[in-house]
N, C-alpha and C positions, 0 to 999 in steps of 0.2 A: 093769103098770108103765106110767105115762103117757109118751107120746112127748115129747121135748124140743121147744121152739119151733122150733129149727133143723130137726129132722127133719120136723116138720109142714109147715114152709115148703117144704122141698126136695121133699117128696112132692107138695104142692099145685102147685108150680111145674112139676114134671116132668109131672104129669097134664095141666096146661094146655097144655104144649108138645106132648106125645106124641100126643094125639088130633088136633091140627091137622096135625102132620107126616104122620100116617097117612092122614088124609083127603085131603090134597093129593097124596100119592104114589099113592093109589088112583085119584084123578081123572086124574092124568097118565098112568097106565097105560091107562085107558079111552080117553083122547084119542089116545094113540099107536096104539092098536088101530083105532079107528074113523076117525081122520083126517078128521073132519067140521069144516069151518070154524066152525060155530056152537059146537062144543065148545071150540074155541080161545078164543073170546070168554068162554065160561063159565069156562075155566081162568084167564083174566086176572082176572075178577071174584072168583073164589074165592081166588086168591093174595092179592089186595088185602084181601079180607075177613079172612083169617087174619092177615095182617100187622097190620092195624089192631087186630083183636081181641086178638092176643097182646101187642102193646105196651101197650095199655090195661090189660088184665087182669093182666099180670105186674107192672106198676108199681103198680097198686092193691093187689095182693097183698103186695108189698114194703112199701108204706107202712102197710098194715093190720097186718102182722106186726111192724114196728118199733113202731107205736103200742101194740100189746098188751104190749110189754115194760115199759111204764110207767116209762120212764127220766126222770130229772130234766132240765130244760131245759139246765142247765149242762153236762151230759154230751154233749149233741148238737151236731152241726154246725149252723151258722146257718140253712140252708134248712129244716131240720126244726123248728127253733124257730119260724121264720116260719110254717110250716104249722100248728103248734100254736096260735099266737097270732093268726093272721091275722084271725079274726073280731072280735078286740078292738082291732085296729089301724086307725087312720084311714088313708085313702089318703095316700101319700107326697107327692103334689102339693099341699102345704099351704103357704100363706104365713104363717099364724098360728103363731108360734114357741111359743105356749102349748100348742097342740094337739100339736105335734111333741115338746115337752118331756114332755107327759103320756104320749105313746107310748113314749118312752125310759124313763120312770119305770116304766111297766107292764112293759116287757121286763126291766129290771134287778131289779124286785121279784118277778119270777116265776122267777128262775133256779133256786130250790130246789124249785119246784113240779114235780110229775110232768107230763110232756107228754101231750097228747091230740091226736095228729097226725091232721089231716084227710086222708081218702083218697077219700071219695065226692065226685064232681064236681070233683076236682082235676086229673085227667089228661084234658085236652081234645085230642082228635085232630082236631077241627073237621070230622069226616067227610071229611077230605081230607089224609091223613097224608103230606104232603111232607116232605123231609128237614129243612127249617128248623123245621117243627112238631115233628118227632122230636127235634131238638136241644133245643128248649125243654123237652120232657118229660124228656129225659136230665138236664138241669140240675136239675130238681125232685128227682130221686132221687140226684143226685150222681155220675153216670157221664159221663166225658168223651166227647164225640162223635167225637173223633179216634182213639178206641180201635178203631173198626170199620174193617175192611179185607177185601180178598179176597186177601191174601198177595201172591204175585208177579204176579198178574194185573193188567192195566192198568186194568180197570174200577174206577170209583170208586163207593162205596156211594150217594152222593148222586145220581149220575146214574141208577143202576139204580132207586132208589126213585122218583125224579121221573118217570122214563119209565113206570113201573108206574102211578103215579097218573094221569098224562096219558092212558094207554090206557084205564084204568078209567073215567075221566070221559067220554071219547069214546063208549065203549060205553053208558054210562048216559044220554048225550044222544042216542043213536040215530044216531051218525055211523058212516060206513063206515070200517072199518080192515082192513088186510091183514096178517095174521100167519100164520106157518106153525108146524109142530110143533117144528122145531128151535129157533126163537126162544122158544117157550113153554117148552121143556125147559131152555134156558139161563137164562131168567128165573126159573124155578122153582129152579134150582140156586143162583142168587145169593140169592134171597129166603130159601130154606131156610138158607143160610149165615148171613144176617143175623139171622134169628130164633134160630138156635142160639147165635150170639155174644151176642145179647141175653139169652138164658136163662143163659148162663155168667156174664156180667157181673153180672146181678141175683143169681144164686146166690152169687157171690163177695162181693158187697157185703154180703149178710146174714151169711154164714158168717164172714167176716173182720171183721165189725162196723164196716164203713166209715162207718156213720151216726154213730159216736162222734167227738167233737171231737178226741180224742187218737189216733185211728186212724192207723197209719203208712201 
């Protein structure tokens, strides 16, 4: 018996998350044992790499899975219709009302057509996944950025993410930085939490069919 689209999606998403979590935990254990400063830097770059990789791949997987459902445009939320029709749409910064009218006509005339949602080359991390870039990506897949938090802790997700990106960039540019194992362990804890939250929200978005226009 063939697996359902939801089961396939959940398995793929879990696999995408699990190997990254495992790799980071193994690395952190090695760093804690060796306590070599150069490994602290390696830890920063690896945490960032998995952060960027998981956000990009999980979102692409979500869009690809929704696209495979072959739903009609009229059943989808506007941003999914936009992804399906974007190749046919002129840029919005147009002064010619005739071009804009043609774009509107194209949209209205395609509402009964099955969507073919773009997912390749849609999620742009800019190789510098700061929180504002993350928010842009969340908008594309329909997840509110204010859903992310660290519970009762005072740390804000945007501050943790931006600090990570800043450290990673300094390392990439050969700048000297001083970090210790306690800081690295704390950073890993926060980023593991964010990636887990991301997995959960993407899971829920697909399982609860939040891509649908009438989704509650």
